[in-house]
C-alpha positions in Angstrom: -6.0 -39.7 100.9 -4.6 -36.4 99.5 -4.5 -33.7 102.2 -4.1 -30.1 101.2 -1.6 -29.5 104.0 0.6 -32.3 102.9 0.5 -31.1 99.3 1.5 -27.6 100.4 4.2 -28.8 102.8 5.7 -31.2 100.2 5.8 -28.4 97.5 7.2 -25.3 99.2 8.0 -23.9 95.7 4.2 -23.4 95.0 3.3 -19.8 95.4 -0.2 -19.6 93.8 -3.5 -21.3 94.0 -3.3 -22.1 90.3 -0.1 -24.1 91.0 -1.8 -25.8 93.9 -4.7 -26.8 91.6 -2.2 -28.5 89.2 -0.8 -30.5 92.2 -4.4 -31.4 93.2 -5.1 -32.7 89.6 -1.9 -34.6 89.6 -2.7 -36.4 93.0 -6.1 -37.4 91.4 -4.4 -38.7 88.2 -1.9 -40.6 90.5 -4.8 -42.5 92.0 -5.8 -40.7 95.1 -9.4 -41.2 95.6 -10.1 -38.7 98.5 -9.3 -35.0 98.9 -9.2 -33.7 102.5 -9.4 -29.9 103.0 -7.7 -29.7 106.3 -6.4 -26.1 105.8 -7.2 -23.0 103.7 -4.5 -22.2 101.2 -3.1 -18.8 102.0 -2.0 -17.7 98.6 -2.8 -14.1 97.3 -5.0 -15.6 94.5 -7.0 -18.0 96.6 -10.6 -17.6 95.6 -13.4 -17.3 98.1 -14.9 -20.5 97.1 -11.5 -22.2 97.0 -12.9 -25.6 98.5 -15.4 -26.0 95.5 -12.8 -25.1 93.1 -10.3 -27.7 94.4 -13.0 -30.4 94.5 -14.0 -29.7 90.8 -10.3 -29.8 89.8 -9.8 -33.1 91.7 -13.0 -34.6 90.3 -12.4 -33.6 86.7 -8.8 -34.9 86.8 -10.0 -38.2 88.4 -12.6 -38.6 85.7 -10.0 -38.2 83.0 -7.8 -41.0 84.1 
């Protein structure tokens, strides 16, 4: 299970929501099958519907593997 908090903690170099999306997609390609939204990302560019956007990113990357 990929947790948003663990991804953020493991990658302190990430400073934008777009970079977080890339990591979420990579987690899906690496074989993770669940994405757990345990915290809200606090980046300046985090969209209002961030949960839906990360779910779509995760799903699309998973489908492509």
